[in-house]
C-alpha positions as CSV (number, residue, x, y, z in Angstrom):
1,M,0.0,0.0,0.0
2,T,1.5,3.3,-1.0
3,H,1.2,6.5,1.0
4,T,1.1,9.8,-0.7
5,A,2.5,12.7,1.4
6,N,-0.2,15.3,2.0
7,S,-0.4,18.2,4.5
8,F,-3.7,16.8,5.7
9,D,-2.3,13.3,6.5
10,D,-0.3,14.3,9.6
11,G,-3.2,15.3,11.8
12,Y,-1.3,18.4,13.0
13,G,-2.0,20.1,9.7
14,V,-5.6,19.2,9.9
15,R,-5.9,20.5,13.5
16,K,-4.1,23.7,12.6
17,M,-6.3,24.3,9.5
18,A,-9.4,23.5,11.6
19,H,-8.4,26.0,14.2
20,K,-7.9,28.7,11.6
21,V,-11.1,28.0,9.9
22,A,-13.0,28.0,13.2
23,A,-11.4,31.3,14.2
24,V,-12.4,32.9,10.9
25,G,-15.9,31.4,11.2
26,R,-16.2,32.7,14.7
27,F,-15.1,36.2,13.6
28,V,-17.5,36.2,10.6
29,G,-20.3,34.9,12.8
30,L,-19.7,37.6,15.4
31,L,-19.4,40.3,12.7
32,G,-22.7,39.1,11.1
33,V,-24.6,39.1,14.3
34,V,-23.3,42.5,15.3
35,L,-24.1,44.0,11.8
36,V,-27.6,42.6,11.9
37,L,-28.2,44.0,15.4
38,L,-26.7,47.4,14.7
39,S,-28.4,47.9,11.3
40,I,-31.8,46.7,12.3
41,G,-31.5,48.2,15.8
42,G,-30.6,51.5,14.3
43,L,-33.6,51.4,12.0
44,K,-35.9,51.1,15.0
45,F,-35.5,54.9,15.5
46,T,-37.0,55.7,12.1
47,Q,-40.6,56.2,11.2
48,V,-40.3,53.7,8.4
49,E,-39.4,50.9,10.9
50,I,-42.0,52.1,13.4
51,D,-44.6,51.6,10.6
52,A,-43.1,48.3,9.4
53,L,-43.3,46.8,12.9
54,K,-47.1,47.3,13.2
55,P,-48.2,44.2,11.1
56,I,-45.5,42.2,13.0
57,I,-46.2,43.2,16.6
58,E,-50.0,43.7,16.5
59,P,-50.9,40.0,15.7
60,T,-48.3,38.6,18.1
61,P,-49.8,38.2,21.6
62,W,-46.4,38.0,23.3
63,L,-45.3,41.3,21.8
64,A,-48.6,43.2,21.4
65,W,-48.5,44.4,25.0
66,M,-45.7,46.7,24.1
67,Y,-48.0,49.1,22.2
68,P,-50.3,49.9,25.1
69,A,-47.3,50.1,27.5
70,F,-44.9,52.2,25.4
71,G,-46.8,53.3,22.2
72,E,-45.8,52.4,18.7
73,A,-42.7,54.7,18.7
74,G,-41.7,53.8,22.3
75,A,-41.9,50.1,21.5
76,S,-39.7,50.5,18.5
77,Y,-37.2,52.7,20.4
78,L,-37.1,50.1,23.2
79,L,-36.3,47.3,20.7
80,G,-33.7,49.5,19.1
81,V,-32.0,50.2,22.4
82,V,-31.9,46.5,23.2
83,E,-30.6,45.6,19.8
84,V,-27.9,48.3,19.6
85,T,-26.8,47.6,23.3
86,T,-26.6,43.9,22.5
87,A,-24.4,44.6,19.5
88,L,-22.1,46.8,21.6
89,L,-21.8,44.1,24.3
90,L,-20.9,41.5,21.6
91,M,-18.3,43.9,20.2
92,L,-16.7,43.9,23.7
93,S,-16.9,40.1,24.1
94,P,-13.3,39.5,22.9
95,W,-12.1,41.5,25.9
96,S,-14.9,41.0,28.4
97,V,-16.3,37.5,29.0
98,R,-19.2,39.0,31.0
99,A,-20.1,41.3,28.1
100,G,-20.0,38.3,25.9
101,I,-22.3,36.3,28.1
102,I,-24.8,39.0,28.5
103,G,-24.7,40.1,24.8
104,A,-24.9,36.5,23.5
105,A,-27.8,35.6,25.9
106,V,-29.8,38.8,24.9
107,A,-29.0,38.1,21.2
108,A,-30.2,34.5,21.4
109,L,-33.4,35.7,23.2
110,T,-34.0,38.5,20.7
111,F,-33.6,36.3,17.7
112,F,-35.6,33.5,19.3
113,V,-38.5,35.9,20.0
114,T,-38.3,37.3,16.5
115,T,-38.4,33.7,15.1
116,T,-41.5,32.9,17.1
117,I,-43.4,35.6,15.2
118,M,-43.7,33.0,12.5
119,F,-46.4,31.3,14.5
120,A,-48.5,34.4,14.8
121,A,-47.9,36.5,11.6
122,P,-49.0,35.5,8.1
123,I,-45.9,34.2,6.5
124,W,-47.3,31.8,3.9
125,E,-47.4,33.0,0.3
126,T,-51.0,32.4,-0.6
127,A,-50.7,33.6,-4.2
128,S,-48.2,30.7,-4.8
129,G,-50.3,28.1,-3.0
130,G,-49.4,28.7,0.7
131,F,-47.4,26.2,2.7
132,P,-44.4,25.6,2.2
133,R,-43.9,28.7,0.2
134,I,-43.1,31.7,2.4
135,N,-43.6,35.4,1.8
136,G,-41.1,38.2,2.4
137,L,-41.9,38.3,6.1
138,G,-41.4,34.6,6.4
139,Q,-38.1,34.8,4.6
140,F,-37.0,37.5,7.0
141,L,-38.0,35.5,10.0
142,I,-36.8,32.1,9.0
143,K,-33.2,33.4,8.7
144,R,-33.4,34.3,12.4
145,V,-33.2,30.5,13.2
146,A,-29.6,30.5,12.1
147,L,-28.9,33.7,14.2
148,V,-30.4,31.9,17.3
149,G,-27.8,29.1,16.7
150,V,-24.9,31.5,16.2
151,A,-25.9,33.5,19.4
152,L,-26.2,30.2,21.4
153,T,-22.8,29.2,20.1
154,F,-21.3,32.5,21.3
155,L,-23.1,32.1,24.6
156,G,-21.6,28.6,25.1
157,E,-18.1,29.8,24.2
158,N,-18.3,32.7,26.6
159,L,-19.7,30.5,29.4
160,A,-16.8,28.2,28.9
161,R,-14.3,31.1,28.9
162,E,-15.9,32.3,32.2
163,R,-15.7,28.9,33.7
164,S,-12.0,28.5,32.7
165,T,-11.2,32.0,34.0
166,A,-13.0,31.3,37.3
167,Q,-11.3,28.0,37.6
168,S,-7.9,29.5,37.1
169,R,-8.7,32.1,39.7
170,T,-9.9,29.4,42.1
171,D,-6.8,27.3,41.5
172,F,-4.5,30.2,42.2
173,S,-6.3,31.3,45.4
174,S,-6.7,27.8,46.8
175,S,-3.1,26.9,46.6
176,P,-0.7,29.8,47.0
177,P,2.6,29.4,45.2
178,T,5.4,28.0,47.3
179,V,8.7,29.7,47.6
180,T,11.8,27.7,48.2
181,L,15.0,29.4,49.0
182,S,18.1,28.0,47.4
183,G,20.6,26.7,50.0
184,S,17.9,26.1,52.7
185,R,17.3,22.5,53.9
């Protein structure tokens, strides 16, 4: 049996490549989530978006309470503040594990709630025969399923970082370093 030399054969090359691909994927995923939250969150402060939210929020029982509580503009502004703040927290996540945990948790919740609108709003394209053909709103909402997954991945990674950071602090504080003097017996 002959063996052809290949950079993928040694395992180390594969691991190195896998780590690089994962790092690029993590960066692109974080960038994508941040861009979505910043752009859509920023739009929440415009009249166009306030009007665009009406047919989405009104038929959704778990969101409709926001209109009587805050008004149409106030509800949109609140969503915008949450989305922009979440993006900023995620932007800080490489330097702050807690910002990453909070940002990823709020992002996952935000995208999950947005995804659940599919169960209340009309998303089926009736002109094309209905289910399984989805309209523009359905296309917008179904993409949020992937964003829930990306946000949950970031949450898990940040929780693992927090645990390892806390563990290293615990290890250090529970066993102080010993000092030995040379020449002492």
